[in-house]
Each structure stands twice: as C-alpha cells, then as structure tokens.
C-alpha positions as CSV (number, residue, x, y, z in Angstrom):
1,M,0.1,0.0,0.1
2,L,1.2,3.8,-1.1
3,P,2.3,5.6,1.6
4,H,-0.2,8.5,2.2
5,K,-2.9,5.6,1.9
6,Q,-1.7,3.8,4.9
7,I,-1.5,7.0,6.4
8,E,-5.0,8.2,5.7
9,L,-6.2,4.8,6.9
10,K,-4.4,5.3,10.6
11,L,-5.8,8.5,11.1
12,Q,-8.9,7.6,10.3
13,T,-8.7,4.5,12.8
14,A,-7.4,7.2,15.1
15,V,-9.9,9.3,15.3
16,R,-12.6,6.8,15.1
17,G,-10.7,5.9,18.5
18,V,-11.4,9.8,19.3
19,L,-15.0,10.0,18.0
20,P,-16.4,7.1,17.3
21,D,-19.8,8.1,15.4
22,A,-17.5,10.9,13.5
23,D,-17.7,10.2,9.5
24,V,-13.9,9.7,8.2
25,S,-14.3,9.4,4.9
26,A,-13.5,12.8,4.0
27,L,-10.2,12.6,6.1
28,F,-7.2,12.7,3.1
29,V,-3.4,13.6,3.7
30,R,-1.9,15.9,0.9
31,P,1.9,16.7,-0.3
32,C,2.6,19.9,1.9
33,D,5.8,22.2,1.3
34,P,9.0,20.3,2.0
35,K,10.1,22.6,5.2
36,F,6.7,21.1,6.8
37,G,7.0,17.5,5.6
38,D,5.6,15.4,3.1
39,Y,2.4,15.1,3.6
40,Q,-0.2,17.4,5.6
41,S,-3.8,16.7,6.9
42,N,-6.0,19.9,7.8
43,A,-9.3,17.7,8.2
44,L,-9.4,18.0,12.1
45,M,-9.8,21.7,12.0
46,A,-12.8,20.3,10.0
47,L,-14.1,18.1,12.3
48,A,-13.1,20.2,15.3
49,K,-15.8,23.2,13.7
50,Q,-18.3,20.9,12.9
51,R,-18.4,19.9,16.6
52,K,-17.6,23.4,18.5
53,L,-14.1,21.5,19.7
54,N,-10.9,23.2,20.2
55,P,-9.0,22.0,16.7
56,R,-5.5,21.8,18.3
57,Q,-6.8,20.1,21.3
58,L,-8.6,17.3,18.8
59,A,-5.2,17.0,17.0
60,T,-3.3,16.0,20.4
61,D,-5.8,13.0,21.0
62,V,-6.0,11.5,17.9
63,L,-2.2,12.0,17.6
64,A,-2.1,10.2,21.3
65,R,-3.7,7.2,19.4
66,L,-1.9,7.5,15.8
67,D,0.0,4.9,14.8
68,V,2.5,5.4,11.7
69,N,5.8,4.6,13.3
70,E,6.2,2.2,10.4
71,V,6.4,4.6,7.9
72,C,6.5,8.0,9.2
73,E,9.1,9.7,11.4
74,K,7.7,12.4,14.0
75,I,4.2,13.9,13.6
76,E,4.2,17.6,13.8
77,I,0.8,19.6,15.2
78,A,1.0,23.0,13.3
79,G,-1.2,26.1,13.8
80,A,-4.5,25.5,14.3
81,G,-4.7,22.0,14.2
82,F,-2.8,20.6,10.9
83,L,-0.8,17.3,11.0
84,N,2.5,17.1,9.5
85,F,3.6,13.9,8.2
86,R,7.4,13.4,7.1
87,L,8.1,9.8,5.6
88,K,11.4,7.5,6.6
89,N,13.8,7.1,4.3
90,A,13.0,3.3,4.3
91,A,9.6,3.1,3.5
92,L,10.3,5.5,0.9
93,A,12.7,3.4,-0.5
94,Q,10.3,0.6,-0.3
95,T,7.7,1.6,-2.2
96,L,10.5,2.7,-5.0
97,A,11.1,-0.8,-5.1
98,A,8.1,-2.4,-5.4
99,A,7.3,-0.3,-7.8
100,A,10.5,-1.5,-9.8
101,R,8.7,-4.7,-9.2
102,D,5.9,-3.6,-11.2
103,E,3.9,-4.0,-8.1
104,H,2.5,-0.4,-9.1
105,I,3.2,2.9,-10.7
106,F,2.2,5.0,-7.7
107,F,-1.5,5.0,-7.9
108,T,-4.3,2.3,-7.0
109,K,-7.0,1.9,-8.7
110,A,-10.4,3.3,-7.2
111,T,-12.0,1.1,-4.5
112,A,-15.4,2.4,-5.5
113,P,-15.6,2.7,-9.2
114,K,-18.0,5.1,-10.6
115,T,-19.2,5.2,-14.0
116,V,-19.2,8.0,-15.7
117,V,-20.6,9.5,-19.5
118,V,-18.1,12.2,-20.6
119,D,-19.6,14.3,-23.3
120,F,-17.4,16.0,-25.4
121,S,-16.2,16.8,-28.6
122,S,-19.3,17.2,-30.8
123,P,-18.5,19.0,-34.3
124,N,-21.6,19.5,-36.2
125,V,-22.1,17.6,-39.3
126,A,-21.3,19.2,-42.6
127,K,-18.9,21.8,-41.0
128,P,-15.1,21.5,-40.9
129,M,-13.5,20.7,-37.9
130,H,-11.8,23.9,-36.2
131,V,-9.1,25.0,-34.1
132,G,-11.6,25.2,-31.3
133,H,-12.6,22.1,-31.4
134,I,-9.3,20.7,-29.6
135,R,-10.1,22.5,-26.2
136,S,-13.4,20.4,-25.6
137,T,-11.8,17.0,-27.9
138,G,-8.4,16.9,-26.1
139,I,-9.6,17.8,-22.6
140,G,-12.5,15.2,-23.1
141,D,-9.8,12.7,-23.9
142,A,-7.1,13.4,-20.7
143,L,-10.3,13.2,-18.4
144,Q,-11.7,10.1,-19.8
145,R,-8.2,8.4,-20.0
146,T,-7.3,9.7,-16.3
147,L,-10.4,8.1,-15.0
148,R,-10.2,4.2,-17.1
149,L,-6.7,4.8,-15.4
150,L,-8.2,4.5,-11.8
151,G,-10.6,2.3,-12.7
152,H,-13.6,3.8,-12.9
153,R,-16.4,2.4,-16.1
154,V,-16.2,5.4,-18.5
155,I,-18.8,5.6,-21.6
156,S,-17.1,8.5,-23.9
157,D,-20.3,10.0,-26.2
158,N,-19.5,11.9,-28.9
159,H,-22.7,13.8,-29.0
160,I,-22.3,15.4,-32.9
161,G,-24.6,18.3,-34.3
162,D,-26.3,15.9,-37.2
163,W,-30.3,17.7,-36.7
164,G,-31.9,20.9,-37.0
165,T,-32.6,24.2,-39.4
166,Q,-29.6,24.1,-41.2
167,F,-30.4,21.0,-42.8
168,G,-33.3,22.5,-44.8
169,K,-30.2,25.3,-46.3
170,L,-28.0,22.6,-46.9
171,L,-30.7,19.8,-48.6
172,L,-31.9,22.8,-50.6
173,G,-28.3,23.2,-51.7
174,W,-27.5,20.1,-52.5
175,K,-30.5,19.3,-54.7
176,Q,-30.1,22.4,-57.1
177,I,-26.6,23.5,-57.3
178,L,-24.2,20.7,-55.9
179,D,-20.8,20.0,-57.4
180,R,-20.5,16.4,-57.7
181,A,-16.9,16.1,-58.1
182,A,-15.8,18.9,-55.5
183,L,-18.0,16.6,-53.1
184,D,-15.7,13.5,-54.2
185,R,-12.8,15.8,-53.7
186,D,-13.2,17.8,-50.5
187,P,-17.3,16.7,-49.2
188,I,-16.7,19.0,-46.4
189,A,-15.6,21.7,-48.3
190,E,-18.5,21.5,-51.0
191,L,-20.9,21.0,-47.9
192,E,-19.4,24.3,-46.8
193,R,-20.1,26.1,-50.1
194,L,-23.5,25.0,-50.1
195,Y,-24.4,26.4,-47.0
196,K,-22.9,29.9,-47.6
197,V,-24.7,30.2,-51.0
198,I,-28.0,29.3,-50.0
199,N,-27.6,31.1,-46.8
200,A,-26.4,34.2,-48.1
201,E,-30.2,33.9,-50.5
202,C,-32.2,33.0,-47.1
203,D,-30.8,36.5,-46.1
204,A,-31.5,38.2,-49.3
205,N,-34.6,36.5,-50.3
206,P,-37.5,35.6,-47.9
207,A,-38.8,33.3,-50.9
208,R,-35.4,30.9,-50.7
209,L,-35.8,31.1,-46.6
210,E,-39.4,29.4,-47.4
211,E,-37.6,27.1,-50.2
212,A,-35.5,25.9,-47.5
213,K,-38.0,25.8,-44.4
214,S,-39.9,23.2,-47.4
215,E,-37.1,21.1,-47.3
216,L,-36.6,21.2,-43.4
217,V,-40.3,19.8,-42.7
218,K,-40.1,17.0,-45.3
219,L,-36.7,16.0,-43.8
220,Q,-38.8,16.0,-40.4
221,A,-41.7,14.1,-41.9
222,G,-39.3,11.3,-42.7
223,D,-38.9,12.1,-46.7
224,A,-37.2,9.3,-48.2
225,E,-35.0,11.6,-50.5
226,N,-34.0,14.1,-48.1
227,I,-33.6,11.2,-45.2
228,S,-31.2,9.5,-48.1
229,V,-29.2,13.2,-48.5
230,W,-29.0,13.7,-45.1
231,K,-28.0,10.3,-44.0
232,E,-25.3,11.0,-46.7
233,M,-24.3,14.0,-45.8
234,I,-23.6,12.4,-41.9
235,R,-21.3,9.7,-43.6
236,V,-18.3,12.1,-45.1
237,S,-18.8,14.5,-42.4
238,Q,-18.2,11.2,-39.9
239,V,-14.9,10.2,-42.6
240,Q,-13.7,13.4,-41.5
241,F,-14.5,13.5,-37.8
242,D,-12.3,9.8,-37.9
243,A,-9.5,11.4,-39.7
244,I,-8.9,14.0,-37.1
245,Y,-10.0,11.4,-34.2
246,G,-6.9,9.0,-35.7
247,R,-4.2,11.4,-35.7
248,L,-5.0,13.0,-32.7
249,G,-5.4,9.2,-30.6
250,V,-8.9,10.2,-29.7
251,K,-11.4,7.2,-29.4
252,F,-15.5,6.9,-28.4
253,D,-17.4,4.5,-26.9
254,V,-20.3,5.8,-28.7
255,T,-21.6,8.4,-31.3
256,L,-25.2,9.2,-30.8
257,G,-26.0,12.5,-32.4
258,E,-28.7,14.9,-31.6
259,S,-31.3,13.0,-34.2
260,F,-30.9,9.9,-32.3
261,Y,-33.2,11.9,-29.4
262,N,-35.9,13.1,-31.7
263,P,-38.2,10.5,-31.9
264,H,-38.4,11.0,-28.1
265,L,-38.4,14.7,-27.7
266,A,-42.2,15.1,-28.0
267,G,-42.5,12.4,-24.8
268,V,-39.9,14.6,-23.0
269,V,-42.4,17.7,-23.6
270,A,-45.8,16.4,-22.9
271,D,-44.4,14.8,-19.8
272,L,-42.7,17.8,-18.6
273,L,-46.6,19.6,-19.0
274,R,-48.2,16.7,-17.7
275,R,-46.0,17.5,-14.2
276,G,-46.3,21.2,-14.3
277,V,-42.4,21.9,-14.9
278,A,-43.2,23.6,-18.3
279,R,-45.7,25.9,-19.6
280,E,-46.8,27.7,-22.7
281,S,-46.0,31.4,-23.2
282,E,-46.5,33.5,-26.6
283,G,-47.2,30.2,-27.9
284,A,-44.2,28.2,-26.8
285,L,-43.5,26.5,-23.9
286,G,-41.0,27.0,-21.6
287,V,-39.8,26.2,-17.9
288,F,-39.4,28.9,-15.3
289,S,-38.6,30.3,-12.3
290,D,-40.1,28.3,-9.7
291,G,-38.9,31.1,-6.7
292,T,-36.3,28.6,-5.1
293,L,-33.4,30.8,-5.8
294,P,-32.0,34.1,-4.7
295,P,-32.7,36.2,-7.9
296,K,-28.8,37.0,-8.9
297,E,-28.3,32.9,-8.6
298,D,-31.5,32.0,-10.9
299,P,-30.4,30.8,-14.5
300,F,-34.3,31.4,-15.1
301,L,-34.2,35.1,-14.4
302,V,-32.5,38.7,-16.0
303,H,-31.6,41.7,-14.8
304,R,-33.2,43.9,-17.5
305,D,-33.8,47.9,-16.7
306,G,-34.1,47.7,-13.4
307,E,-36.1,44.3,-12.7
308,W,-36.0,40.8,-12.2
309,V,-37.8,39.5,-15.8
310,A,-38.2,35.7,-16.7
311,D,-35.2,33.8,-19.2
312,P,-37.3,30.5,-19.7
313,A,-35.9,27.3,-20.6
314,L,-37.7,27.0,-24.4
315,V,-38.2,23.2,-24.6
316,R,-40.8,24.2,-27.5
317,K,-40.8,27.0,-29.8
318,S,-44.0,28.6,-31.1
319,D,-43.9,26.7,-34.9
320,G,-43.8,23.2,-33.0
321,G,-40.3,22.9,-32.9
322,F,-37.8,21.3,-30.4
323,N,-34.8,23.5,-28.7
324,Y,-31.1,22.3,-27.7
325,M,-32.6,22.0,-24.0
326,T,-35.1,19.1,-24.9
327,T,-32.7,17.0,-26.5
328,D,-30.6,17.6,-23.6
329,L,-33.1,16.5,-21.1
330,A,-33.8,13.6,-23.8
331,T,-30.0,12.5,-23.6
332,I,-29.9,12.5,-19.7
333,E,-33.1,10.3,-19.6
334,Y,-31.6,8.2,-21.8
335,R,-28.2,7.8,-20.4
336,L,-29.6,7.3,-17.1
337,K,-31.8,4.5,-17.9
338,T,-28.8,2.5,-20.7
339,W,-25.6,3.0,-18.2
340,S,-26.7,4.3,-14.8
341,P,-24.1,6.3,-14.3
342,H,-22.8,7.8,-11.0
343,E,-22.0,10.8,-13.2
344,I,-22.5,12.9,-16.5
345,V,-19.6,15.0,-17.5
346,Y,-20.2,18.1,-20.2
347,V,-17.0,19.0,-22.0
348,V,-18.0,22.4,-23.3
349,D,-16.9,25.9,-23.4
350,D,-17.9,28.3,-20.9
351,R,-20.0,30.1,-23.0
352,Q,-22.5,27.4,-22.4
353,G,-22.5,27.7,-18.5
354,P,-26.6,29.0,-18.2
355,H,-27.8,26.8,-20.4
356,F,-26.1,23.8,-18.3
357,K,-27.9,26.0,-15.0
358,K,-30.9,25.7,-16.7
359,L,-30.1,21.8,-18.0
360,F,-29.2,20.6,-14.7
361,L,-31.9,22.6,-12.4
362,T,-35.1,21.9,-14.9
363,F,-33.8,18.1,-15.1
364,A,-34.3,18.0,-11.0
365,R,-37.6,19.8,-11.2
366,W,-38.7,17.1,-13.8
367,Q,-37.1,14.0,-12.4
368,A,-35.9,14.5,-8.7
369,Q,-35.4,10.8,-8.0
370,A,-33.6,10.1,-10.4
371,A,-31.5,13.3,-10.2
372,N,-30.1,12.5,-6.5
373,Q,-28.4,9.6,-8.0
374,V,-26.5,11.8,-10.5
375,K,-24.2,14.3,-10.7
376,L,-24.4,16.6,-13.1
377,V,-21.6,18.6,-14.2
378,H,-20.2,21.3,-16.9
379,V,-16.5,21.1,-17.1
380,G,-16.3,24.7,-18.9
381,F,-13.2,26.0,-20.7
382,G,-12.1,29.5,-22.4
383,K,-11.0,30.5,-25.7
384,I,-7.9,30.2,-27.6
385,M,-6.8,33.7,-28.6
386,G,-4.1,34.8,-31.3
387,D,-1.6,37.8,-30.6
388,D,-3.8,40.3,-31.2
389,G,-5.9,39.6,-28.0
390,K,-8.9,38.3,-30.5
391,P,-10.0,35.0,-31.0
392,F,-7.5,33.1,-33.0
393,K,-8.2,33.0,-36.7
394,T,-6.5,32.8,-40.2
395,R,-4.3,36.0,-41.5
396,S,-7.2,36.2,-43.7
397,G,-9.8,35.9,-40.7
398,D,-11.4,33.1,-41.3
399,T,-11.9,29.7,-38.9
400,V,-8.5,27.8,-38.2
401,K,-9.6,24.5,-39.5
402,L,-8.2,22.0,-37.4
403,G,-6.8,19.6,-40.2
404,E,-4.9,22.5,-41.6
405,L,-3.5,23.6,-38.3
406,L,-2.7,19.6,-37.2
407,D,-0.5,19.4,-40.2
408,E,1.0,23.2,-39.8
409,A,2.5,21.5,-36.5
410,E,4.0,18.2,-37.7
411,Q,5.7,20.3,-40.8
412,R,7.1,22.8,-38.3
413,A,7.9,20.1,-35.9
414,F,9.5,18.4,-38.9
415,K,11.8,21.3,-39.2
416,L,13.3,21.6,-35.7
417,V,13.9,17.9,-35.6
418,S,15.7,17.9,-38.9
419,E,18.1,20.7,-37.4
420,K,18.2,19.0,-34.0
421,S,19.4,15.3,-35.4
422,A,19.7,15.7,-39.2
423,D,21.9,11.9,-38.8
424,L,18.4,10.2,-38.2
425,P,16.7,8.5,-41.3
426,E,14.1,11.1,-43.0
427,P,10.7,8.4,-42.2
428,Q,12.1,8.7,-38.6
429,R,12.3,12.5,-38.4
430,K,8.9,12.5,-39.7
431,D,7.7,9.9,-37.2
432,I,9.4,12.0,-34.1
433,A,8.0,15.3,-35.8
434,R,4.0,13.8,-36.3
435,V,4.9,12.9,-32.5
436,V,6.4,16.0,-31.0
437,G,4.0,18.5,-33.4
438,L,0.8,16.7,-32.3
439,G,1.7,16.5,-28.7
440,A,3.0,20.1,-28.9
441,V,-0.8,21.2,-29.5
442,K,-2.4,18.9,-26.8
443,Y,-0.3,20.1,-24.4
444,A,-0.5,23.8,-24.9
445,D,-4.7,23.3,-25.0
446,L,-4.2,21.3,-21.7
447,L,-1.7,23.4,-19.6
448,P,-3.2,26.8,-18.5
449,N,-6.3,26.4,-16.1
450,R,-8.8,25.4,-18.4
451,Q,-11.4,28.2,-17.9
452,S,-8.8,30.5,-18.8
453,D,-8.0,31.9,-21.9
454,Y,-4.8,31.4,-23.8
455,V,-2.8,32.5,-26.3
456,F,-1.8,29.9,-29.5
457,N,2.0,30.6,-30.1
458,W,3.9,28.6,-32.1
459,D,6.8,29.1,-30.7
460,K,6.2,28.3,-27.3
461,M,4.7,25.4,-27.8
462,L,7.3,23.7,-29.8
463,A,10.3,24.7,-27.7
464,F,12.5,22.3,-26.4
465,S,12.7,24.2,-22.9
466,G,10.1,25.2,-20.3
467,N,6.9,24.0,-19.5
468,T,6.3,21.9,-22.9
469,A,5.3,18.7,-24.5
470,P,8.5,18.7,-26.4
471,Y,10.8,19.2,-23.3
472,L,8.9,16.1,-22.0
473,Q,9.2,14.1,-24.4
474,Y,12.7,15.2,-24.7
475,A,13.2,14.3,-21.1
476,Y,11.9,11.1,-21.9
477,A,13.7,10.2,-24.7
478,R,16.9,11.7,-22.6
479,I,16.3,8.8,-19.9
480,R,16.3,6.6,-22.2
481,S,19.3,7.0,-23.9
482,I,21.2,6.3,-20.5
483,F,19.7,2.4,-20.9
484,R,21.2,2.0,-24.4
485,K,24.5,2.4,-23.2
486,L,23.8,-0.4,-21.4
487,E,25.2,-3.8,-22.3
488,N,21.5,-5.0,-21.9
489,P,19.7,-2.0,-21.9
490,E,16.5,-4.1,-21.8
491,S,17.7,-5.7,-18.4
492,R,15.7,-4.8,-15.4
493,I,17.7,-4.7,-12.2
494,Q,15.9,-7.3,-9.7
495,N,15.2,-6.8,-6.5
496,P,16.5,-3.3,-6.2
497,E,17.7,-2.2,-2.9
498,L,17.4,1.5,-2.9
499,Q,19.8,4.1,-1.6
500,L,18.4,7.3,-1.1
501,A,20.9,9.4,0.6
502,A,21.4,12.8,-1.6
503,P,18.7,16.0,-1.2
504,E,18.7,15.4,-4.8
505,E,17.4,11.5,-4.9
506,L,15.1,12.0,-1.7
507,A,12.9,15.1,-4.1
508,L,12.6,12.7,-6.8
509,A,12.0,9.9,-5.2
510,K,9.2,11.9,-3.2
511,H,8.1,13.4,-6.5
512,L,7.4,10.3,-8.1
513,L,5.6,9.0,-4.8
514,N,2.7,12.3,-5.6
515,F,1.5,10.8,-9.4
516,G,-1.2,9.0,-7.8
517,L,-2.4,12.0,-5.8
518,T,-2.5,14.1,-8.9
519,L,-4.1,11.8,-11.2
520,E,-7.1,11.5,-8.5
521,A,-7.0,15.3,-7.9
522,V,-7.4,15.4,-12.2
523,A,-10.5,13.4,-11.8
524,E,-12.0,14.8,-9.1
525,E,-11.5,19.0,-10.5
526,Y,-11.9,17.8,-13.8
527,R,-8.2,19.6,-14.5
528,P,-5.8,17.9,-16.9
529,N,-3.1,21.2,-15.9
530,Y,-2.8,19.3,-12.5
531,L,-1.2,16.6,-14.5
532,C,0.9,19.0,-17.3
533,N,2.6,20.9,-14.3
534,Y,3.0,17.3,-12.1
535,L,5.4,16.0,-15.2
536,Y,7.0,19.3,-15.3
537,E,8.2,19.3,-12.1
538,L,8.9,15.6,-12.3
539,A,11.0,16.4,-15.2
540,G,12.9,19.0,-13.9
541,K,13.7,17.1,-10.7
542,F,15.0,14.2,-12.5
543,T,17.3,17.1,-14.5
544,S,18.6,18.5,-10.6
545,F,19.5,14.5,-9.8
546,Y,20.7,13.4,-12.8
547,E,23.5,16.9,-13.3
548,N,23.9,16.2,-9.0
549,C,24.1,12.5,-8.9
550,P,26.5,10.7,-11.4
551,V,24.6,7.6,-12.6
552,L,26.3,5.8,-15.0
553,K,29.7,6.7,-13.6
554,A,28.8,6.4,-9.7
555,D,31.7,5.3,-7.6
556,A,30.1,1.7,-6.7
557,A,27.3,-0.5,-8.4
558,A,24.8,-1.0,-5.9
559,T,24.7,2.9,-6.1
560,R,24.2,2.5,-10.2
561,D,21.3,0.1,-9.9
562,S,19.8,2.4,-7.4
563,R,19.8,5.5,-9.4
564,L,19.5,3.7,-12.8
565,V,16.3,2.3,-10.9
566,L,15.6,5.9,-10.6
567,C,15.7,6.3,-14.0
568,D,13.4,3.6,-15.1
569,L,10.7,4.8,-12.9
570,T,11.1,8.7,-13.9
571,A,10.6,7.6,-17.5
572,R,7.7,5.3,-17.0
573,V,5.9,8.0,-14.6
574,L,6.8,10.7,-17.5
575,K,5.3,7.9,-20.2
576,Q,2.3,6.7,-18.1
577,G,1.5,10.6,-17.3
578,L,1.9,11.6,-20.9
579,E,-0.2,9.0,-22.2
580,T,-2.9,10.0,-19.6
581,L,-2.8,13.4,-21.7
582,G,-3.1,11.8,-24.6
583,I,0.4,12.1,-25.6
584,E,3.1,10.3,-27.1
585,V,6.8,9.7,-27.0
586,V,9.5,8.5,-28.9
587,E,12.7,6.3,-27.7
588,Q,14.6,8.7,-29.3
589,M,14.7,12.2,-30.5
C-alpha cells in the first residue's frame, strides 16, 4: 500500500477512537511544502469546527492514538491543528522498490469505481472541425483516460450536431447547386460552400428561406429522398471526424448525435407539461423560475431595466420545433436508463454555462429521484486567442481548420527535428515530428487553467525548454538513452535496493510518490493541467538529480543500480503521464 494511503487509514482509525460516530471519509493527507514535511492533513480542523471542539486539542487527542511509526518519522501538530507527516527513508525506498517490481506505478485503482459518461468534442455535421474543437476534444480525452486509468467505468459519447434548421438549407443546396466532383474531392468543403451560398440567398430573399424551410419539414416528416441525402451528409462528415480523431488518438465508445433523440422529444415535452414543470407562453412552451433561488443565482431570471424578468428555458418553439434544451433533457434520461452513471460530465465551452445551469435545474425538477442519483457536471473552458488578443483566426480572418492546424504542427516540428537530429533517417524524423507536433498542440491546450483563455503561439508550444510537450518528450528520450549505453539495455534490475541519500535523490523519489494523488486530483476537479504541472516538476527534479548524482559513473555498483531504478521509474511515470494526456513519446529524439 502506498504510504499516504497507509497514513490515511491509520488516521481514520485514530479519529474513530476519539470520536466513534465521526464521518472519517474526508480524512485525507496531501503533499505539502517540504519544509513542513512530506504530507499534511487539515481535516481535523473541519471536524473540530462541526463539533465546536478546540482543533488543536482534537489533534493532540488523535495524535495520542495515531500509530504510523512504520512509515513516518515524528508527527508534528502545526498552527490551529494541522498534522504534518515526514516519511522514513526506508518506507520511501520500499515503495520505490515495489514500483520497480511492477507492483504499482504510484497509484491504486479506485476502491469504489464509478460509472461516468463523458460528453466531449461534439462537432457539427457538414462543417469542418476547427481549432476550437481542440479544447473540448483534448480536455475530454484526458479526463476519460485519467478516469479509466484509475479504474472507473467510462462511456465516452460524441454528441454530434446532426439535426436542426441548417439542414433545410443544406438540402436545398444539395438538390440545386451541388458540384459532385467537388464533393468527391473534398466533401466538407463542398458542403460548407452549399451552406454559405444558400444561407446568403435566404438572408436576401424570403422566398428562398421558405424553400429551405420546406426541405426541413420534409426531412422531419421522414421524406425518403431527404433522409437519404441527410444520411450521406452524416457519412461524409464522419469520414472527416474519424480522420482527425485518428491523428489525435481519440476514441469514443458511442457517437449518438442529436437526431438519435428526436423520436423522444415530444414525449419529454408532454411529461414536462403533465408534471407542471413547463408551461405555455406566447405560443411556446418553457420552464420558468420556481422562485427557490435568489434572483442573482437564478438562471431563469435576467436583470433588465432595473428589474428581474423571466428568461425561460424553451422546450418547444411557437412553430412546434424543439430546442437544444429538449434534446439535452432526452439525452440525460437515455443515459440514465442505459448506463446508470454516477456522473455525467459535459466538456463544453464556458459560454454555454447558463444553458447547463438551466438544464441541470430543469432535470432536477422534472425527475427529482433520478437527479439525486447522478452528478451532472459542466466542465467549461475558455477561448484560444491570437497574439492580437482576439479569438485565434487565419490571417484572412477565417476560422482555423483543425486538420490544417495539425498539418502545420507536424511541418514545423519536422523542421525543428531535422535541425537537431539531421543524422536520423527521414522516415524516423517524420515520425518524431508527428509525435512532437501533435503533442505540442495538445499540451499547450491542456496546460493552462481550462477556464482561462490562452494565446496560441507556435514558438512557445514547440520549444524544447520550458513547460512544453517537446521538453517532456525530450526528457523521456534522454532517460531512455541512458539505458541504451548499458550492455543489456532492456534488462531490469532484479530485487533493487534503493539508496536514497543525496537531497536530489530524495526529492525525485518523493515526487514520484505523488503521481497517484495528482491523477486523483485531475479526476476529482476535472483539471488536466494538474498533471501537466506535475510532469514538468518531475522532469525538473530529474534534471537536478542527473546533474548532481552520477548514474553510469557512480562510484559503486549498488549506487549505480539504485540510480538506474530512479531513472527507469521516472521514465515510466513520464510516459504514463503523457499517455494519460493523450500524448505519445519516442525512444529517441
């Protein structure tokens, strides 16, 4: 068992001895500033506050019953009731030796695994995927990978936009101005052209708009020709999606678009009406504020002209059409009935925050019992900006297409790799460039706090220094190069005995121990940037260790073997960590 888990279990036992009826489920220890110790717990202060006890006295009473001598040096009480723990070197060495024997890699599977639906990426049919899709796709993929690694059951769902008013215009364009050769050559570009032409005509001519609406009505009514064309649009779009996802290494368990839920929407609305959750207003049907929240916190109200006025969640328009809200309610119901998830996580940009607040509250009012059994989470994120401080565009002001962005990333990386490693064969340089270029784009997107906007900068993201994917990929390759210098590069040291004496050895070893805690924090708070920063610190601690602690030229065989184990474990954690972010590594750069 990992040391922090041992400490937590012993702490829970000690607290039960002092407070037999206490809820000890939140008694965690976490890494702390090294000057205070290796781990710290502040949980006793919250427990003391609940029971109106003196927190420092509670800490003293718990400490008297706490036996962690097997893994810790003396425990200290600090401040108002913090407990600081410092690991024994022997316990640290034993944990690393167990990892070297493949008993663990510094994390444990969840003891109570959850079922989590992760809804991410969600591009629109008949449109090219653009740079903005990298955010939802990358964050969602990193979260699903983290959850799976920790032993949770994950259903990843790509909720594509394959239904709606735009298809009336696309159908009209397909029937009247389609260039079949252009469609064969570049289907998405041709579909985009059709939409732009017809959309402009509809804006200028009401008669054209009526024609488009007529095509949409026929589609919604199940007209055979329109259904056939619509399915062809989805098919060619999926080819594009699959190509992009293939390059990014992203996989989905299911791809259920908006159209999948269309047969259920009338039933959802009827049930909302029957239960009194929705009501009629100006010919439309909507969900209004129920007055249970303060106006400032109520998403069904908006402040206008000095007063709070209704801002309902529409579930049926006055023309009888349905809204995103209706589809999303049907989607939650389907997911609950199909997978019985503990959580449903939506990785969608922050601008959709008000929609999700309304959605979650509406579902809770509609199906209160089901809502109590599932956690609904909106994992929001900010925008990608250009150097000019505006949303990232091409020089001509167009949206940056994701496929072209990935092409450029690989081309720029190939130039850099060729400058650094001109002696490598071209096919190898191209493969390294693919891994480095795509990894650089992903990592630059995952590194910031996801709710912050960030500036897209090629030079920064492709740099081999600083907190970047190329730096971490190079750190991994540099460690692997150490083993290529051995007589038997693939051999593993049997029954290693770790000698942790130098400060740099201890700092690296202790940081390795925190890999699992970092993964758990990513999963709990839906923040992949925690893992990015952990890996960057790991690479930095390894550099300090390697510069100060000779490995292959160590003065004793036992010391050399111990340091080789540290090198190997660092490489394994770097590789596993980057893979969890959806980023590949190469053995040589």
